[in-house]
C-alpha positions, 0 to 999 in steps of 0.5 A: 932623910930631911924635907926640903924646907930643912935641907934648905933651912941648913944651906941658908943657916950655914951660908948666913953664918959663914957671912955673918963670919965676915960681918955681912948682912944678907938678903933673901934673894943673895941667899937663895942664889947661894944655895940654889933655892927658889926665892919664895921657898927661901923666904918662907923658910927664913921667917920660920928660922927668924920668927924662933930667934934662930936667925936674926933680921934687919930690915932696911938698906943696911938690913939682911939676915945674920947672927951675932958671933956668939950665936954661931957657937950655940946654934947646932943643926939639930935645932934647925932640924928640931924646928923645921922637920920636928924629932921623927927623924930620930924616932920613926921607922926606917920603912915608914911603918906605922907600928914598928918597935923594940917589940914588933921590929921592921926588917931594918929596925936594929940597923936604923936604930944605930943610924938614927943614933949617929945622926942625932950625935952629928946634928947635936955637935955640929955648930954653925960656927964650925960648918961656917968655918969650913966654908969660909975656908973652901973646904965645903961648899952649899952649891956646885 
């Protein structure tokens, strides 16, 4: 459903959020290992997130990627998805048809419309803070 870049972006942001709760800044290598992603692919994704102002980064020996505590409550998964994959996930046909609408629906149009709506609500209500808390409490995981 999401591109690999978006999946890695979401996983990286959640991991960085968890580490930020612990007042840690993390390197791209540590992030890549924690989310089971290639380092260079992770670096490109982090560059996108940083350039957009979603993730902070500092250079140098005490640098790394991090969130300020107040950011964690105001960044939602929908922000990351929109940035990396765009809003097509909320609008495109479930079967990938170019012409699919209320007037000319594909066979799964009605069912997929409900799924897209629920997905959008979930992404818009899932803050990095809430997801990081679950990870920190070991109730959820990013890698097996």
